[in-house]
MIBA-812535 format. One line per 5 residues: for each residue x negated, y, z negated of N, C-alpha, C, O, CB. Coordinates in nm, 2 decimals, always signed. Atoms other than C-alpha are relative to their C-alpha. Glycine has a CB too. Example, Ala and Ser with C-alpha at 12.3 -4.5 7.8 and 13.67 -1.06 7.14 Angstrom:
-0.09,-0.12,+0.00,-1.23,-0.45,-0.78,-0.09,+0.12,+0.00,-0.19,+0.12,-0.07,+0.10,+0.00,-0.12  +0.09,-0.11,+0.00,-1.37,-0.11,-0.71,+0.08,+0.11,-0.08,+0.03,+0.22,-0.09,-0.04,+0.05,+0.14
***
This chain:
-0.01,-0.11,-0.07,+2.35,-6.88,-5.07,+0.04,+0.16,+0.01,+0.13,+0.22,+0.07,+0.04,-0.04,+0.06  +0.03,-0.17,+0.01,+2.26,-6.54,-5.17,-0.06,+0.10,+0.10,-0.03,+0.22,+0.14,-0.09,+0.01,-0.11  +0.04,-0.02,-0.22,+2.04,-6.52,-4.81,+0.08,-0.03,+0.08,+0.08,+0.04,+0.18,-0.12,-0.10,+0.08  -0.08,+0.03,-0.13,+2.27,-6.67,-4.61,+0.16,+0.15,-0.07,+0.22,+0.22,+0.01,+0.05,-0.25,+0.00  -0.14,-0.07,+0.02,+2.59,-6.45,-4.84,-0.08,+0.17,+0.11,-0.08,+0.23,+0.21,+0.06,+0.03,-0.24
+0.07,-0.18,-0.09,+2.39,-6.10,-4.74,-0.03,+0.02,+0.11,+0.00,+0.12,+0.17,-0.14,+0.06,-0.03  +0.00,+0.02,-0.20,+2.28,-6.21,-4.36,+0.16,+0.05,+0.04,+0.19,+0.13,+0.13,-0.02,-0.22,+0.07  -0.13,+0.01,-0.11,+2.65,-6.23,-4.29,+0.08,+0.13,-0.05,+0.20,+0.14,-0.03,+0.11,-0.16,-0.02  -0.07,-0.05,+0.09,+2.70,-5.92,-4.51,+0.06,+0.06,-0.07,+0.10,+0.17,-0.08,-0.01,+0.00,-0.01  -0.09,+0.11,+0.12,+2.87,-6.09,-4.77,-0.08,+0.11,-0.14,-0.20,+0.11,-0.13,-0.07,-0.23,+0.00
+0.11,-0.07,+0.13,+2.73,-5.85,-5.15,+0.06,-0.16,-0.02,+0.14,-0.23,+0.03,+0.04,+0.17,-0.15  -0.05,+0.09,+0.09,+2.68,-6.11,-5.42,+0.07,+0.05,-0.13,+0.13,+0.15,-0.14,-0.09,-0.06,-0.03  +0.07,-0.03,+0.17,+2.68,-6.11,-5.81,-0.03,-0.06,-0.02,+0.00,-0.17,+0.03,+0.04,+0.02,-0.10  +0.08,+0.12,+0.03,+2.47,-6.27,-5.96,+0.00,+0.00,-0.18,-0.02,+0.09,-0.25,-0.17,+0.01,+0.08  +0.06,+0.01,+0.20,+2.43,-6.38,-6.37,-0.15,+0.07,+0.03,-0.22,+0.06,+0.13,-0.02,-0.24,-0.08
+0.15,-0.12,+0.08,+2.09,-6.13,-6.52,-0.05,-0.15,-0.02,-0.09,-0.16,-0.14,+0.02,+0.15,-0.20  +0.12,+0.07,+0.04,+1.91,-6.50,-6.49,+0.00,-0.12,+0.13,+0.10,-0.18,+0.19,+0.02,-0.07,-0.17  -0.03,+0.10,-0.08,+1.75,-6.74,-6.23,-0.07,+0.08,+0.10,-0.11,+0.19,+0.09,+0.15,-0.04,+0.02  +0.01,+0.00,-0.13,+1.67,-6.75,-5.87,+0.06,+0.15,+0.05,+0.00,+0.25,+0.09,+0.06,-0.12,+0.06  -0.05,-0.08,-0.11,+1.97,-6.54,-5.75,+0.01,+0.17,-0.05,+0.03,+0.28,+0.02,+0.16,-0.05,+0.03
+0.04,-0.16,+0.08,+1.90,-6.23,-6.01,-0.10,+0.08,+0.11,-0.11,+0.20,+0.09,-0.11,-0.03,-0.19  +0.18,-0.02,+0.02,+1.58,-6.15,-5.86,-0.01,+0.03,+0.19,-0.11,+0.06,+0.25,-0.13,-0.20,-0.08  +0.00,+0.01,-0.12,+1.74,-6.17,-5.47,+0.11,+0.12,+0.06,+0.13,+0.15,+0.18,+0.03,-0.16,+0.02  -0.08,-0.08,+0.00,+1.99,-5.93,-5.55,+0.05,+0.17,+0.07,+0.16,+0.20,+0.12,-0.01,-0.02,-0.10  -0.01,-0.19,+0.07,+1.96,-5.49,-5.57,+0.13,+0.00,-0.01,+0.21,-0.01,+0.09,-0.06,+0.16,+0.11
-0.12,-0.03,+0.09,+2.27,-5.43,-5.86,+0.00,+0.19,+0.15,-0.08,+0.27,+0.21,-0.05,+0.04,-0.28  -0.09,-0.10,-0.05,+2.50,-5.18,-5.68,-0.04,+0.03,+0.11,+0.00,+0.15,+0.12,+0.01,+0.11,-0.08  +0.08,-0.02,-0.15,+2.30,-5.17,-5.29,+0.09,-0.10,+0.05,+0.19,-0.07,+0.12,-0.18,-0.03,+0.03  +0.00,+0.20,-0.12,+2.36,-5.60,-5.16,+0.12,-0.05,-0.13,+0.22,-0.09,-0.08,-0.24,-0.17,-0.01  -0.14,+0.00,+0.04,+2.64,-5.65,-5.48,-0.05,+0.04,-0.16,-0.13,+0.13,-0.17,+0.10,-0.17,+0.04
+0.03,-0.03,+0.10,+2.60,-5.66,-5.86,-0.05,-0.17,-0.10,+0.00,-0.28,-0.13,+0.12,+0.11,-0.03  +0.05,+0.07,+0.13,+2.37,-5.83,-6.12,+0.05,+0.03,-0.16,+0.05,+0.13,-0.24,-0.16,+0.04,+0.00  -0.12,-0.03,+0.18,+2.60,-5.90,-6.48,-0.12,-0.06,-0.08,-0.22,-0.12,-0.06,+0.22,-0.14,-0.04  +0.11,+0.04,+0.13,+2.44,-5.94,-6.81,+0.10,-0.21,+0.02,+0.21,-0.23,+0.07,+0.07,+0.16,-0.25  -0.02,+0.07,+0.00,+2.48,-6.32,-6.84,+0.10,-0.08,-0.06,+0.08,-0.14,-0.17,-0.06,+0.00,+0.00
-0.11,+0.16,+0.11,+2.81,-6.57,-6.93,+0.10,+0.13,-0.10,+0.17,+0.11,-0.20,-0.18,-0.16,-0.19  -0.12,-0.06,+0.00,+3.00,-6.25,-6.96,+0.08,+0.10,+0.12,+0.07,+0.19,+0.21,-0.03,+0.06,-0.10  -0.12,-0.06,-0.11,+3.33,-6.22,-6.84,+0.10,+0.16,+0.03,+0.20,+0.20,+0.09,+0.11,-0.09,-0.03  -0.01,-0.07,+0.02,+3.37,-5.95,-6.88,-0.01,+0.10,+0.12,+0.07,+0.15,+0.20,-0.04,-0.01,-0.08  +0.11,-0.05,-0.08,+3.12,-5.78,-6.69,+0.01,-0.05,+0.19,+0.03,+0.03,+0.29,-0.14,-0.07,-0.09
-0.06,+0.06,-0.10,+3.14,-6.04,-6.39,+0.17,+0.07,+0.01,+0.16,+0.12,+0.13,-0.03,-0.16,-0.04  -0.13,-0.07,-0.03,+3.54,-5.88,-6.37,-0.03,+0.12,+0.09,+0.00,+0.14,+0.21,+0.07,+0.05,-0.12  -0.02,-0.17,-0.08,+3.46,-5.52,-6.31,-0.10,-0.01,+0.11,-0.08,+0.07,+0.20,-0.04,+0.16,-0.12  +0.10,-0.03,-0.10,+3.14,-5.61,-6.08,+0.14,-0.04,+0.14,+0.14,+0.02,+0.25,-0.18,-0.11,-0.03  -0.06,+0.00,-0.10,+3.45,-5.77,-5.87,+0.02,+0.05,+0.01,-0.05,+0.11,+0.09,+0.05,-0.03,+0.05
-0.04,-0.14,-0.04,+3.63,-5.49,-5.89,-0.04,+0.14,+0.07,+0.03,+0.22,+0.12,+0.02,+0.04,-0.09  -0.01,-0.11,-0.08,+3.42,-5.26,-5.77,-0.17,-0.06,+0.11,-0.28,-0.01,+0.14,+0.00,+0.17,-0.12  +0.10,+0.01,-0.19,+3.24,-5.49,-5.45,+0.06,+0.03,+0.10,-0.02,+0.01,+0.19,-0.04,-0.14,+0.06  -0.05,-0.10,-0.07,+3.44,-5.32,-5.26,-0.02,+0.10,+0.13,+0.02,+0.12,+0.25,+0.01,+0.04,-0.06  +0.05,-0.17,+0.04,+3.27,-4.98,-5.28,-0.12,-0.04,+0.06,-0.20,+0.06,+0.08,+0.00,+0.07,-0.20
+0.18,+0.04,-0.08,+2.93,-5.16,-5.11,+0.01,-0.03,+0.18,+0.06,-0.13,+0.24,-0.07,-0.20,-0.08  +0.00,+0.00,-0.11,+2.88,-5.10,-4.77,-0.10,-0.18,+0.11,-0.22,-0.19,+0.12,-0.05,+0.16,+0.00  +0.06,+0.13,+0.04,+2.83,-5.50,-4.64,-0.13,+0.03,+0.10,-0.24,-0.02,+0.07,+0.10,-0.15,+0.04  +0.14,-0.04,-0.06,+2.61,-5.33,-4.34,-0.17,-0.01,-0.08,-0.27,-0.09,-0.06,+0.02,+0.17,+0.03  +0.07,+0.08,+0.11,+2.38,-5.27,-4.65,-0.09,-0.10,-0.02,-0.22,-0.10,+0.00,+0.05,-0.05,-0.06
+0.04,+0.11,+0.03,+2.35,-5.60,-4.73,-0.05,-0.08,+0.14,-0.13,-0.16,+0.17,+0.11,-0.07,-0.09  +0.09,+0.10,-0.19,+2.30,-5.72,-4.32,-0.15,+0.03,-0.01,-0.24,-0.06,+0.01,+0.05,+0.11,+0.21  +0.14,-0.04,-0.05,+2.00,-5.50,-4.31,-0.05,-0.05,-0.13,-0.10,-0.16,-0.11,-0.05,+0.16,+0.05  +0.10,+0.08,+0.14,+1.85,-5.59,-4.73,-0.03,-0.13,+0.10,-0.15,-0.16,+0.11,+0.12,-0.06,-0.22  +0.00,+0.11,+0.00,+1.89,-5.91,-4.57,-0.12,-0.02,+0.04,-0.22,-0.08,+0.00,+0.09,-0.06,+0.05
+0.15,+0.05,-0.07,+1.66,-5.85,-4.28,-0.08,+0.03,+0.02,-0.13,+0.04,+0.13,-0.03,-0.03,+0.08  +0.12,-0.14,-0.02,+1.41,-5.64,-4.35,-0.02,-0.09,-0.11,-0.13,-0.13,-0.06,+0.03,+0.21,-0.02  +0.05,+0.04,+0.07,+1.35,-5.87,-4.69,+0.00,-0.18,+0.07,-0.12,-0.20,+0.09,+0.07,+0.05,-0.11  +0.00,+0.06,-0.07,+1.40,-6.20,-4.53,+0.01,-0.07,+0.15,+0.02,-0.19,+0.18,+0.03,-0.01,-0.05  +0.06,-0.01,-0.14,+1.35,-6.17,-4.18,-0.15,-0.11,+0.07,-0.26,-0.08,+0.02,-0.04,+0.16,+0.00
+0.19,+0.01,-0.08,+1.02,-6.35,-3.97,-0.03,+0.16,+0.00,-0.12,+0.21,-0.07,-0.01,-0.07,+0.22  +0.15,-0.12,+0.00,+0.93,-6.00,-3.90,+0.05,+0.08,-0.15,+0.07,+0.20,-0.12,+0.01,+0.16,+0.17  +0.01,-0.07,+0.10,+0.98,-5.85,-4.24,-0.07,-0.08,-0.07,-0.17,-0.02,-0.11,+0.10,+0.04,-0.06  +0.08,+0.09,+0.08,+0.84,-6.17,-4.42,-0.25,+0.04,+0.13,-0.37,+0.04,+0.10,+0.15,-0.26,+0.03  +0.11,+0.05,-0.04,+0.57,-6.15,-4.13,-0.07,+0.20,-0.01,-0.18,+0.22,+0.05,+0.03,-0.11,+0.18
+0.06,-0.14,+0.05,+0.49,-5.72,-4.24,-0.04,-0.03,-0.15,-0.16,-0.03,-0.19,+0.12,+0.12,+0.00  +0.11,+0.01,+0.12,+0.47,-5.79,-4.60,-0.11,-0.06,-0.06,-0.17,-0.04,-0.17,+0.03,+0.00,-0.06  +0.16,+0.05,-0.01,+0.19,-6.02,-4.54,-0.09,+0.05,+0.03,-0.20,+0.07,-0.01,-0.02,-0.08,+0.06  +0.15,-0.12,-0.06,+0.01,-5.80,-4.32,-0.06,+0.13,-0.11,-0.18,+0.16,-0.13,+0.08,+0.12,+0.17  +0.05,-0.07,+0.12,+0.07,-5.53,-4.65,-0.08,-0.09,-0.06,-0.19,-0.05,-0.09,+0.09,+0.06,-0.09
+0.10,+0.09,+0.08,-0.08,-5.80,-4.81,-0.18,-0.01,-0.02,-0.28,+0.01,-0.09,+0.03,-0.13,+0.05  +0.18,+0.05,-0.06,-0.39,-5.91,-4.65,-0.06,+0.10,-0.05,-0.14,+0.08,-0.15,-0.05,-0.01,+0.17  +0.01,-0.12,+0.00,-0.44,-5.54,-4.64,-0.10,+0.12,-0.15,-0.19,+0.19,-0.18,+0.13,+0.02,+0.02  +0.02,+0.02,+0.15,-0.42,-5.49,-4.96,-0.10,-0.08,-0.04,-0.21,-0.02,-0.01,+0.10,-0.05,-0.06  +0.12,+0.09,-0.03,-0.66,-5.78,-5.02,-0.12,+0.05,+0.04,-0.22,+0.04,-0.04,+0.04,-0.08,+0.10
+0.15,+0.00,-0.04,-0.95,-5.67,-4.78,+0.00,+0.15,-0.03,-0.05,+0.21,+0.06,-0.04,-0.04,+0.18  +0.00,-0.12,+0.04,-0.93,-5.32,-4.93,-0.07,-0.01,-0.11,-0.18,+0.03,-0.13,+0.10,+0.06,-0.01  +0.11,+0.03,+0.14,-1.01,-5.45,-5.28,-0.07,-0.12,+0.03,-0.12,-0.15,-0.08,+0.08,-0.03,-0.15  +0.17,+0.00,-0.02,-1.30,-5.65,-5.14,-0.01,+0.09,+0.01,+0.00,+0.13,-0.10,-0.08,-0.05,+0.09  +0.08,-0.03,-0.04,-1.42,-5.40,-5.00,+0.00,+0.08,-0.09,-0.10,+0.15,-0.07,-0.01,+0.03,+0.11
+0.13,-0.03,+0.14,-1.47,-5.24,-5.35,+0.02,-0.07,-0.05,+0.11,-0.09,+0.03,-0.02,+0.10,-0.11  +0.13,+0.04,+0.02,-1.57,-5.46,-5.50,-0.15,-0.09,+0.01,-0.22,-0.14,-0.07,+0.03,-0.01,-0.06  +0.08,+0.09,-0.01,-1.81,-5.64,-5.34,-0.13,+0.12,+0.01,-0.23,+0.05,+0.04,+0.03,-0.12,+0.12  +0.10,-0.03,-0.03,-2.08,-5.37,-5.30,-0.04,-0.01,-0.18,-0.16,-0.01,-0.19,-0.01,+0.13,+0.09  -0.03,+0.05,+0.14,-2.03,-5.43,-5.73,-0.07,-0.08,-0.01,-0.18,-0.11,-0.06,+0.14,-0.04,-0.05
+0.12,+0.20,+0.09,-2.11,-5.79,-5.73,-0.10,+0.01,+0.07,-0.16,-0.09,+0.06,+0.06,-0.22,+0.03  +0.16,+0.04,-0.10,-2.43,-5.73,-5.47,-0.12,+0.10,-0.09,-0.24,+0.09,-0.11,+0.02,+0.07,+0.21  +0.09,-0.11,+0.16,-2.54,-5.45,-5.74,-0.06,-0.11,-0.09,-0.18,-0.14,-0.11,+0.15,+0.10,-0.13  +0.00,+0.10,+0.15,-2.48,-5.71,-6.03,-0.16,-0.20,+0.04,-0.24,-0.26,-0.03,+0.27,-0.07,-0.01  +0.02,+0.08,-0.06,-2.62,-6.00,-5.80,-0.19,+0.04,-0.03,-0.27,-0.04,-0.08,+0.09,+0.00,+0.13
+0.12,+0.01,+0.03,-2.96,-5.79,-5.79,-0.09,+0.08,-0.05,-0.20,+0.13,-0.03,-0.03,-0.03,+0.07  +0.05,-0.03,+0.21,-3.01,-5.70,-6.12,-0.11,-0.15,-0.01,-0.17,-0.17,-0.11,+0.22,-0.05,-0.17
***
């Protein structure tokens, strides 16, 4: 429900454990608070109105949309190609020796 909430512009408050904490950018798309800490949770609830809901939606579009995923995949593949080009000549030299 975290991604769905962010996608419609709803900030998320999550405990600092598990998957939801990895999806929330504390202070931008919600707050990540210490696990099982009721005072921290209450403080986050009080501060949630300071967040821009449009930022939540933008972050969800960038991180979780098909276009966002495709862009990250292309970047990852480019890094893999670059790393392969840097290591390939060394491997060939080792085989020749």
